[in-house]
N, C-alpha and C positions, 0 to 999 in steps of 0.2 A: 508666647504662641500657644494656641489651643488646637488640638488635633483630635478628631473623632474618626474611628474606624468602624465600619460595619460590613456585614456580609451582604452582597448583592445577588449572588447566585449560589444555589445548592444543587447537588446531584443526588437523587434518590435512587437506590437500587432496591427492588422488591424481591424478597426471597420467599420460598415456600414455607408454610407453617412447619414448625419443628426445627428450623435452622436458627440457632442462637446467634444473634448479631450484637447484642448489648455489650458495651465496653470492649469492642474489638476494633482494631484499626482496619482500614480498607484492605491492606495487604495480607491480613490474616483471614480474610473471607474467601475461602477457596471453593465454596459450594456454588453451583450455577444459579444465577438469579433469573427470575421470570421476565422482568422488564426493567427499564430505567426511565427516569423522567428528569428533565432539567427544570429547575424552579428559579424564576426571576423574582426577586424580592423587591417590593415597593416600599416607599417611605411611610405610607399610610396604613401599614399593618396587613397589607394584602400581598398576593403573589400571582404569577401566571405560570401554569403548568404547561410545558411544551415538550414536544419531541418524544412522546412515549414510544419506545422502541423495544421489540422483543430482545431479551438477553440470550445468553448461551443456554439457558434452561428452556427457552422457547415458550414462555407462558403468556397469558393474557390477563387483563384487568378483571378482578372479581369485585362484586358489589361490596364485600366485606373489607376490601382494601382501602376504601375511602376513609373509614374510621381510623385505621392504622396510620394512614398518611397524615390525617389531622393531628394525631398524637405525636407524630415525628416532627411536624412543622410548628406546633404551638410553642415549644421551648425557644424557638427562634423569633418569637414575637408575631408570628403570622396568625391572623384571625379570620381570614377569608381567602378563597382562591377563585381564580377564573381560568377557564379552559375552553377549548373548542371541541364540540362533539357533533358529528353529523351535520356539519356546516352551520352550527349555531354556537354563539358565544354564551357560555353559562357561568354564572357567579354563584358560588356556594359559600355561605357563612358557616363557620365552624360552631359546633355546639359547645 
């Protein structure tokens, strides 16, 4: 029997600059996050970003966040993302 296991969903929490999140488990992150996003991972190297909701830090998406999200998703094999903004579907290929 052959079995292959893969991640189909990810949960991103975006924190303010200056909050160190590297190498920490989710239960060790006590700082308030600005917002969170659910990521649906596709078989073809893409993903769909959905449900961007403000966190307990009450933040909003900043333009600089897109690069940081790309860097967080690339190790999971994700090369592009699609999302909806102002009633338009947008596809962004990572650099």
